[in-house]
C-alpha positions in Angstrom: 63.1 74.3 135.8 64.5 77.4 137.5 65.1 77.1 140.9 63.8 79.3 143.4 66.2 81.6 145.3 66.4 83.2 148.6 68.3 86.4 149.4 70.5 86.2 152.0 72.6 88.5 154.3 75.4 87.5 156.6 76.9 89.5 159.4 80.3 88.5 160.6 82.7 90.1 162.9 85.9 91.4 161.0 88.2 88.8 163.1 86.1 86.0 161.8 86.0 86.8 158.2 88.5 84.3 156.8 87.2 81.8 158.9 84.0 82.3 158.2 84.4 82.4 154.5 86.3 79.1 155.1 83.2 77.4 156.1 81.0 79.5 153.7 82.9 77.8 150.8 82.9 74.3 152.3 79.2 74.4 152.3 79.3 75.7 148.4 76.0 77.1 148.2 75.7 80.6 148.1 76.3 82.8 145.2 78.0 85.8 146.6 77.1 89.5 145.3 80.2 91.7 146.0 79.6 94.7 148.0 82.5 96.8 146.7 85.1 96.2 143.7 87.6 93.4 145.3 91.3 94.9 145.2 94.3 94.5 147.5 98.0 93.0 147.1 97.0 89.6 147.4 94.5 89.7 144.4 97.4 91.8 142.3 99.9 89.2 143.1 97.7 86.2 142.4 97.0 87.8 138.9 100.5 88.0 138.2 101.1 84.1 138.9 98.2 83.4 137.1 99.1 85.1 134.2 102.5 83.5 134.3 101.1 79.8 134.5 98.5 80.7 131.9 101.3 81.8 129.3 103.8 78.9 130.3 100.9 76.5 129.8 99.8 78.1 126.5 103.2 77.7 125.2 103.7 74.0 126.5 100.5 73.3 124.8 102.3 74.1 121.5 105.5 72.3 122.6 105.0 68.5 121.3 102.6 65.6 121.5 101.6 64.9 125.4 102.4 61.8 126.3 100.6 60.4 129.9 104.1 59.5 131.1 104.8 63.2 131.0 101.9 64.0 133.4 103.7 63.1 136.4 103.6 65.0 139.3 107.5 66.7 139.5 107.0 69.0 142.3 109.4 71.8 141.4 110.4 74.0 144.2 109.9 77.1 142.4 107.1 77.0 139.7 107.3 80.6 139.3 110.8 80.5 137.8 109.7 77.3 135.5 107.1 79.4 134.2 109.9 82.3 133.5 112.6 79.9 132.0 109.6 78.6 129.9 108.5 82.0 128.8 112.0 83.1 128.0 112.6 80.0 125.8 109.7 80.9 123.9 110.9 84.5 123.4 114.4 83.3 122.5 112.7 81.1 120.0 110.5 83.7 118.6 113.1 86.1 117.9 115.3 83.3 116.0 112.5 82.6 113.9 111.7 86.5 113.2 115.4 86.8 112.3 115.4 83.8 110.3 112.7 85.3 107.9 114.9 88.5 107.7 118.0 86.4 106.9 116.4 84.6 104.5 115.0 87.9 102.7 118.8 89.3 102.6 120.0 85.8 101.3 117.3 85.8 98.5 118.2 89.7 97.7 122.2 89.3 97.9 122.2 85.8 96.4 122.9 87.1 92.6 125.7 89.5 93.9 127.9 86.5 95.3 130.2 86.1 98.3 131.8 88.9 99.7 133.2 90.5 102.8 131.2 93.9 103.9 134.1 94.8 106.2 136.6 94.3 103.4 134.5 96.7 101.2 134.6 99.4 104.4 138.6 99.0 104.7 139.0 99.7 101.0 137.0 103.0 101.5 139.3 103.9 104.3 142.3 103.5 102.0 140.7 105.6 99.0 139.2 102.7 97.0 135.3 103.6 96.6 133.2 100.8 95.8 129.4 100.9 95.7 126.6 98.8 94.8 123.6 99.9 92.6 120.5 98.5 90.8 120.6 100.2 87.6 118.2 100.1 84.7 119.9 98.5 81.6 118.9 101.5 79.4 120.4 103.9 81.7 124.0 102.5 81.9 125.1 104.6 79.2 124.2 107.8 80.7 126.9 107.2 83.6 129.8 109.5 83.9 133.1 108.2 82.0 135.3 109.0 85.0 133.8 106.0 87.0 134.8 102.3 86.5 131.7 100.1 86.4 131.2 96.4 86.8 128.6 94.6 85.7 127.6 91.4 88.4 124.2 90.1 87.5 121.1 90.8 86.2 117.4 90.8 87.8 114.6 91.3 85.4 115.4 95.0 83.7 118.0 95.9 86.5 121.5 95.3 86.3 123.4 94.8 89.7 126.3 96.9 89.4 129.7 97.8 91.4 130.7 101.3 90.8 134.5 101.7 91.5 136.0 105.1 92.1 139.3 107.0 93.8 136.7 109.6 95.1 133.4 109.4 96.9 131.5 109.7 93.7 127.7 110.2 93.8 125.4 109.3 90.7 121.8 110.0 90.2 120.7 106.3 91.8 120.4 105.0 95.2 123.0 103.4 96.5 122.3 99.9 98.2 123.3 99.6 102.0 125.5 96.8 102.5 124.9 94.0 104.5 126.3 93.6 108.2 127.8 90.3 107.0 128.6 88.4 104.0 126.7 85.8 102.1 128.4 82.7 103.4 128.0 84.3 107.1 124.5 84.8 106.7 123.9 81.1 105.6 126.3 79.9 108.5 124.0 82.1 111.0 120.7 80.8 109.4 122.1 77.1 110.0 123.3 77.7 113.2 120.2 79.4 114.8 117.8 76.6 113.2 119.7 74.1 115.1 119.5 76.2 118.2 115.8 76.6 117.5 115.3 72.8 117.5 117.2 72.3 120.8 114.8 75.0 122.4 111.8 73.3 120.9 113.3 69.9 122.6 113.7 71.7 125.8 110.2 72.9 125.8 108.9 69.6 125.3 111.1 68.5 128.4 109.3 71.2 130.5 106.1 69.1 130.1 107.0 67.0 133.3 105.7 70.4 135.1 102.5 70.3 133.4 100.8 68.4 136.1 102.2 71.1 138.8 101.1 74.1 136.8 97.7 72.7 136.3 97.6 72.0 139.9 99.0 75.1 141.1 96.8 77.3 138.5 93.6 75.6 140.2 94.7 76.6 143.5 95.4 80.2 142.6 92.1 80.4 140.9 90.9 79.2 144.3 92.7 81.7 146.3 91.7 84.4 143.7 87.9 83.4 144.3 88.4 83.6 148.1 90.2 86.8 148.3 88.1 88.4 145.7 84.6 87.4 148.0 86.8 88.9 151.2 87.8 91.8 149.7 84.4 92.3 148.3 82.4 92.2 151.5 80.7 95.2 153.0 82.3 97.0 155.8 80.9 98.8 158.8 83.4 99.2 161.4 84.1 95.9 163.0 81.1 94.0 161.6 81.7 92.8 157.8 78.6 91.3 155.8 78.3 89.1 152.7 75.3 89.3 150.5 74.5 86.5 148.3 71.6 84.1 146.6 71.2 80.5 147.8 69.0 77.8 146.6 65.6 77.3 148.7 66.8 73.6 149.9 70.0 75.0 151.2 68.6 77.7 153.5 68.3 75.3 156.4 72.0 74.0 155.9 73.1 77.7 155.8 70.7 78.8 159.0 72.2 76.0 161.0 76.0 76.8 159.7 75.2 80.2 160.7 74.0 79.4 164.3 77.1 77.1 164.9 79.5 79.9 164.0 77.6 83.1 165.5 76.7 84.8 162.3 73.7 86.9 161.9 71.7 85.8 159.2 68.9 87.3 157.5 67.0 85.6 154.5 64.6 87.5 152.2 62.5 86.8 149.1 64.3 88.7 146.4 62.6 91.7 145.0 61.8 93.0 141.7 65.5 95.2 141.5 67.7 92.2 142.8 70.0 90.8 140.3 69.2 86.9 141.1 71.5 84.1 139.4 69.8 81.5 137.4 70.1 78.0 138.4 68.5 75.2 136.1 67.7 71.9 137.1 66.5 69.5 134.6 65.6 65.8 134.3 68.4 64.2 132.0 66.6 64.0 128.4 66.3 67.7 129.0 69.9 68.5 129.9 71.0 67.3 126.6 70.2 70.8 125.0 72.7 72.3 127.5 75.8 72.3 125.2 73.8 74.2 122.7 72.7 76.9 125.4 76.2 77.0 126.5 77.4 77.7 123.2 75.3 80.1 122.4 76.1 81.6 126.1 72.1 81.7 126.8 70.6 81.8 130.2 67.2 82.6 130.9 66.5 85.1 133.6 65.6 84.4 137.0 62.0 85.4 136.5 61.9 84.1 132.9 60.8 81.1 131.6 63.3 77.7 131.2 62.1 77.1 127.8 64.7 73.9 127.8 61.9 71.3 127.5 60.2 72.8 124.2 63.8 73.7 123.0 65.2 70.4 122.8 61.9 68.9 121.2 61.8 71.4 118.4 65.3 71.9 117.7 65.4 68.4 117.0 62.5 68.5 114.6 64.1 71.6 112.9 67.3 69.6 113.0 65.8 66.7 111.0 63.8 68.8 108.5 66.9 71.0 107.8 69.1 68.3 107.1 66.7 66.0 105.8 69.0 63.2 104.5 69.5 59.7 105.9 72.9 59.5 104.6 73.8 62.9 106.1 72.3 62.0 109.6 74.1 58.3 109.1 77.6 60.5 108.7 77.1 62.6 111.7 76.1 59.5 113.7 79.4 57.8 112.6 81.4 60.9 112.8 80.0 61.4 116.4 80.6 57.9 117.4 84.5 58.0 116.4 84.8 61.6 118.3 83.3 60.3 121.4 85.8 57.0 121.1 88.8 59.5 120.4 88.1 61.8 123.5 85.1 60.6 125.1 87.2 59.9 128.4 88.5 63.5 128.6 85.2 65.3 128.1 83.5 65.5 131.6 79.9 66.3 130.4 79.1 63.6 127.8 75.5 65.2 126.9 76.8 66.7 123.8 77.6 63.3 122.4 74.0 61.9 123.3 72.4 65.1 121.8 74.4 64.6 118.5 72.9 61.1 118.6 69.6 62.1 118.5 70.1 65.2 116.3 71.4 62.4 113.9 68.4 59.9 114.3 66.1 62.9 113.5 68.0 63.5 110.2 67.8 59.9 109.4 64.1 59.3 110.1 63.0 62.6 108.0 65.4 61.3 105.2 63.7 57.7 105.4 60.0 59.3 105.4 60.9 61.6 102.2 63.1 59.1 100.8 66.4 61.0 100.6 69.4 59.2 101.2 72.3 61.2 99.7 69.9 62.7 97.4 66.5 62.3 96.3 66.1 62.0 92.7 68.6 59.1 92.1 66.2 56.9 94.5 63.2 57.9 92.7 65.0 56.9 89.5 65.4 53.4 90.5 61.8 53.1 91.9 62.6 53.5 95.7 59.8 55.7 96.8 59.6 57.4 99.9 57.7 56.0 103.1 55.7 59.3 103.5 55.2 60.5 99.6 53.0 63.5 101.0 56.1 64.6 102.3 57.6 65.4 99.0 54.8 67.5 97.9 56.0 71.2 98.2 52.6 72.5 99.3 51.8 70.2 101.7 55.3 70.8 103.5 54.8 74.3 103.2 51.7 74.1 105.2 53.2 71.9 107.5 56.0 74.5 108.2 53.3 76.9 108.9 51.5 74.3 111.2 54.6 73.9 113.0 55.0 77.5 113.5 51.7 78.2 114.8 52.0 75.2 117.3 55.3 76.4 118.5 54.3 80.1 119.1 51.0 78.8 120.6 53.0 76.8 123.1 55.0 80.1 124.2 51.8 81.7 125.0 49.9 78.8 126.5 53.1 78.6 128.7 52.7 82.0 129.9 49.1 81.9 130.4 49.7 78.9 132.9 51.6 81.2 134.7 49.8 84.3 134.9 46.7 82.2 135.7 44.3 82.9 137.6 45.0 86.6 136.6 43.0 88.2 133.9 45.9 88.7 132.0 46.1 85.4 131.1 43.4 85.8 128.7 45.6 88.1 126.7 47.6 85.0 125.8 44.8 82.9 125.0 43.7 85.7 122.5 47.3 85.8 120.9 46.5 82.0 120.5 43.5 82.7 118.6 45.6 85.1 116.6 48.3 82.8 115.8 46.2 80.2 114.3 44.0 82.9 112.2 47.1 83.9 110.9 48.2 80.3 109.8 45.2 80.2 107.8 45.9 83.7 106.5 49.6 82.4 105.5 48.1 79.5 103.8 45.5 81.7 102.1 48.0 84.1 100.8 51.0 82.1 99.9 49.3 78.8 99.2 46.0 79.3 97.6 43.7 77.6 100.1 40.5 79.6 101.0 40.4 81.3 104.4 37.6 79.4 106.5 35.0 81.0 108.6 36.8 79.6 111.7 39.5 81.6 110.9 37.3 84.9 111.0 36.0 83.9 114.4 39.6 83.3 115.6 40.9 86.6 114.8 37.7 88.4 116.1 38.0 86.2 119.2 41.7 87.2 119.5 41.6 90.9 118.9 38.6 91.1 121.6 40.7 89.2 124.5 43.9 91.0 123.5 42.3 94.4 123.7 40.5 93.9 126.8 43.0 92.0 129.0 46.5 92.8 128.1 46.7 95.0 130.9 43.0 95.0 132.7 42.2 98.0 134.8 39.5 99.6 136.5 39.5 102.7 133.8 38.1 101.0 130.5 39.5 103.3 128.6 43.0 102.7 129.8 42.6 99.2 129.1 41.5 99.3 125.5 44.6 101.9 125.1 47.1 99.2 126.4 45.4 96.6 124.5 45.6 98.7 121.1 49.4 99.3 122.0 50.0 96.0 122.0 48.0 95.0 119.1 49.6 97.6 116.8 53.1 96.3 117.6 52.4 92.9 117.5 50.3 92.1 115.0 51.9 92.4 112.2 54.7 90.2 113.9 52.7 87.6 114.5 52.0 86.7 110.8 55.6 87.3 109.9 56.6 84.9 112.6 54.4 82.2 111.5 55.5 82.7 108.0 59.1 82.8 108.7 59.1 78.8 109.7 59.1 78.4 105.8 62.8 78.6 105.9 62.5 74.8 107.4 60.7 73.9 103.9 63.5 76.3 102.0 66.6 75.3 103.5 65.7 71.6 103.8 64.9 71.9 99.7 67.9 73.9 99.0 70.1 70.9 100.5 68.5 68.1 98.5 68.7 70.3 95.3 72.3 70.7 96.0 72.9 66.9 96.5 70.8 66.0 93.5 73.0 68.7 91.4 76.1 66.9 92.2 74.6 63.2 91.6 73.5 64.7 88.0 76.7 66.2 87.2 78.4 62.8 88.4 75.9 60.6 86.4 76.6 62.8 83.4 80.4 62.6 83.3 80.4 58.9 84.0 78.5 58.0 80.9 82.0 58.2 79.2 82.9 55.2 80.7 86.6 55.4 80.9 88.5 55.2 84.0 89.4 58.9 84.2 85.8 60.1 84.0 84.7 57.7 86.8 87.5 58.8 89.1 86.1 62.4 88.3 82.5 61.6 89.1 83.5 60.4 92.2 85.1 63.5 93.3 82.2 65.1 92.1 79.8 63.3 94.1 82.3 63.5 97.3 83.1 66.9 97.2 79.0 67.7 96.6 78.2 65.8 99.6 81.2 66.8 101.8 80.0 70.6 100.9 76.3 69.6 102.3 77.4 67.8 105.3 79.5 70.7 106.7 77.0 73.3 105.7 74.0 71.5 107.0 75.1 72.3 110.6 75.8 75.9 110.2 72.1 76.2 108.7 70.7 74.7 111.9 72.7 76.9 113.9 71.6 79.9 111.7 67.7 78.6 111.5 67.1 76.0 113.7 68.8 78.1 116.8 66.8 81.4 115.5 63.7 79.9 115.2 63.9 79.0 119.3 65.7 81.8 120.7 64.3 84.7 118.5 60.5 83.9 117.3 59.4 81.3 119.8 61.2 83.2 122.9 59.7 86.8 121.8 56.4 85.0 122.4 57.4 83.6 125.4 58.5 86.7 126.8 62.4 85.1 127.5 65.0 87.7 126.9 67.9 85.7 128.1 69.0 88.6 130.3 70.1 86.1 133.4 73.6 85.1 134.7 74.5 81.7 135.7 74.4 80.8 139.6 78.0 80.0 140.5 78.1 78.9 144.4 81.3 80.2 146.3 83.0 77.0 147.0 86.4 76.1 148.4 88.2 73.5 146.4 90.1 71.2 147.9 94.2 71.9 147.4 96.3 69.0 146.3 
């Protein structure tokens, strides 16, 4: 349920602004809407410090295993210097790592030339002996001038590593190689020394983990300060009077009024109008809140004036999950994986709803798999005489009809909900009309795709629906305008209703594909294992495991693509939910450690 909000204006004397925000932050109920872009040296300084801390923490997160003992509060005198030291260590490490890549490249190239001192080559040039390095194709050696001395050092494919020795600075028709700055042995020594330094740097970075708790605490304090100064510097200003605009839940209005009286603030509370950008606060019972992780993952927030579809979302999403996965074995795997992850990291996760959601989804997959007789595939159970609990669910025609029925029901609930919110306005009848159209479309889909005869009731449904939509979409005194609005809506939405109902057949198609893949791998393995030797048995086991692992990985992806789509697009388009909202985030003053 979306909580009703009140729009609030607080008028505060400029000299009391900081103290007022402290008190307002303690209340922690007002979502503040800045009246101007926050700026100022305080915010710049805080952003700079946060940047250092975030960069340092990112480096430490990869520095090594974080033992709980290393999370003690160290209370460093200057955490900014600690951050700069950590960043400098990482920069030095990155430089050495990049240089080691370059050194390895040089070593690979010059290894075939042997070890020599480039400084000695330069000294000999100064004394009139010119030694130059070339890579020359083997078939071109005979074309070189007879006046030069050529020494072949080694061969690299079709190229000959050569030294050209002359008493004059003689050039030939090949590109001279640039000498390295140090010898081959020097490169290898440098590489070895740098590797030791890199190990020491990693160890020193690991030692900096003792500051991790300090950095976390400092980051939280700075975020708190940034929020405070953002609100302070974003306040509206009219000479000596500063003001704050925001939104509060209706149940917090009395507390804010009491605080305003005690603090001597001017206060005005109003109902939000149509042009206000009101934040959305959603409150639901525990079982409905289980869908919150999915909405958070997709970053979906309903608008303040839209429907909160969470109750229907979790019900139908669970059904879709069961049908799309469609295998009791896979459901059991998801259940066990979820149980293992919860035991591993459950204590570190504040919101446990994600675990309970996956338990429910896993059970839905298990239930559908038991009903259809699918356990790591379907055919092998049938071959050994194990029948599904509901054999009708293995009939393709029946399941397709069931998908159309689920679609019609899902979309009807969307329009029914809208009609309830519009009642007693006459426009609610238009949604009742769309429900009639949807069920007529359900019968039409069965006729066109499954070959069922179109019933007489379907004709009355479509006729009733068209009349209601035509006359009550936008009822006005002018009958022509009313019909015109209805015709426009019908033209845009009538075909969409058919395609939306038919789109629910994806539940059947994707679920069937998953079962087909499982059966295909099982069949391949059965064909291999018939040979009977140990090697073929191992290969068959690998085929089965790889096939089912692939299905287990692709299953949740199909749910995200199809199960979420049916809720977020098809259903929401009929419920008129555009997900155009933003979350309610009250201004709060957090306690500093």
